[in-house]
KELO-125667 format. One record per residue (C-alpha): residue number from 1; residue in one letter; chain; x, y, z. Coordinates in steps of 0.25 Angstrom, whole numbers, plus 5000, padded with zeros to 4 digits. Example, Ala and Ser with C-alpha at 12.3 -4.5 7.8 and 13.67 -1.06 7.14 Angstrom:
BEGIN
 pos code unit   px   py   pz
   1    a    A 5049 4982 5031
   2    s    A 5055 4996 5029
This chain:
BEGIN
 pos code unit   px   py   pz
   1    m    A 5000 5000 5000
   2    h    A 5010 5011 5004
   3    d    A 5020 5013 4993
   4    r    A 5026 5025 5000
   5    a    A 5032 5028 4987
   6    r    A 5034 5043 4983
   7    e    A 5031 5039 4969
   8    a    A 5021 5029 4963
   9    r    A 5015 5027 4949
  10    v    A 5000 5028 4948
  11    g    A 4996 5024 4934
  12    d    A 5004 5033 4925
  13    h    A 5007 5043 4936
  14    q    A 5019 5044 4945
  15    v    A 5014 5049 4959
  16    t    A 5024 5055 4969
  17    a    A 5019 5056 4983
  18    a    A 5025 5056 4998
  19    a    A 5018 5042 4999
  20    f    A 5010 5033 4989
  21    v    A 5001 5022 4994
  22    t    A 4994 5012 4985
  23    a    A 4981 5008 4991
  24    r    A 4975 4995 4985
  25    s    A 4964 4993 4995
  26    t    A 4954 5001 5003
  27    d    A 4962 4998 5016
  28    e    A 4975 5003 5010
  29    l    A 4968 5016 5005
  30    v    A 4963 5019 5019
  31    a    A 4976 5016 5025
  32    a    A 4984 5025 5016
  33    v    A 4974 5036 5018
  34    v    A 4974 5035 5033
  35    a    A 4989 5034 5033
  36    a    A 4991 5047 5025
  37    d    A 4981 5054 5033
  38    a    A 4988 5050 5046
  39    a    A 5001 5054 5041
  40    g    A 4995 5068 5036
  41    d    A 4999 5065 5022
  42    p    A 4992 5072 5010
  43    l    A 4984 5060 5003
  44    l    A 4981 5058 4988
  45    v    A 4973 5046 4985
  46    l    A 4974 5041 4970
  47    g    A 4963 5033 4964
  48    g    A 4964 5024 4952
  49    g    A 4960 5035 4942
  50    s    A 4969 5039 4930
  51    n    A 4967 5054 4932
  52    l    A 4980 5058 4940
  53    v    A 4988 5070 4940
  54    v    A 5001 5069 4947
  55    s    A 5009 5081 4952
  56    d    A 5024 5081 4950
  57    a    A 5025 5086 4964
  58    g    A 5019 5073 4970
  59    f    A 5010 5072 4982
  60    p    A 5015 5075 4996
  61    g    A 5007 5065 5003
  62    t    A 5002 5051 5001
  63    v    A 4996 5046 4988
  64    v    A 4986 5034 4989
  65    h    A 4984 5026 4976
  66    v    A 4971 5019 4977
  67    a    A 4974 5006 4970
  68    s    A 4963 4997 4974
  69    e    A 4958 4988 4963
  70    g    A 4943 4990 4966
  71    i    A 4933 4986 4976
  72    d    A 4926 4973 4980
  73    l    A 4911 4974 4982
  74    r    A 4904 4963 4989
  75    a    A 4890 4961 4992
  76    g    A 4887 4963 5007
  77    a    A 4877 4954 5015
  78    n    A 4865 4962 5009
  79    g    A 4870 4960 4995
């Protein structure tokens, strides 16, 4: 989950940040956001969309890349 890299590739883009986290599940996403909040870090959450503009200056906080592969919906007891 915590790549803690200053640079990471997201699609065709190079993203520079103080910390970079890839969240592959809801639990990892929540943990990353809670950790950044507890540390007082600025937070940028990247979804899976292709419309991304990356500054040459980078981002001064934690970037969380949401890399989940979808959700699993299961019928409850009431269908």
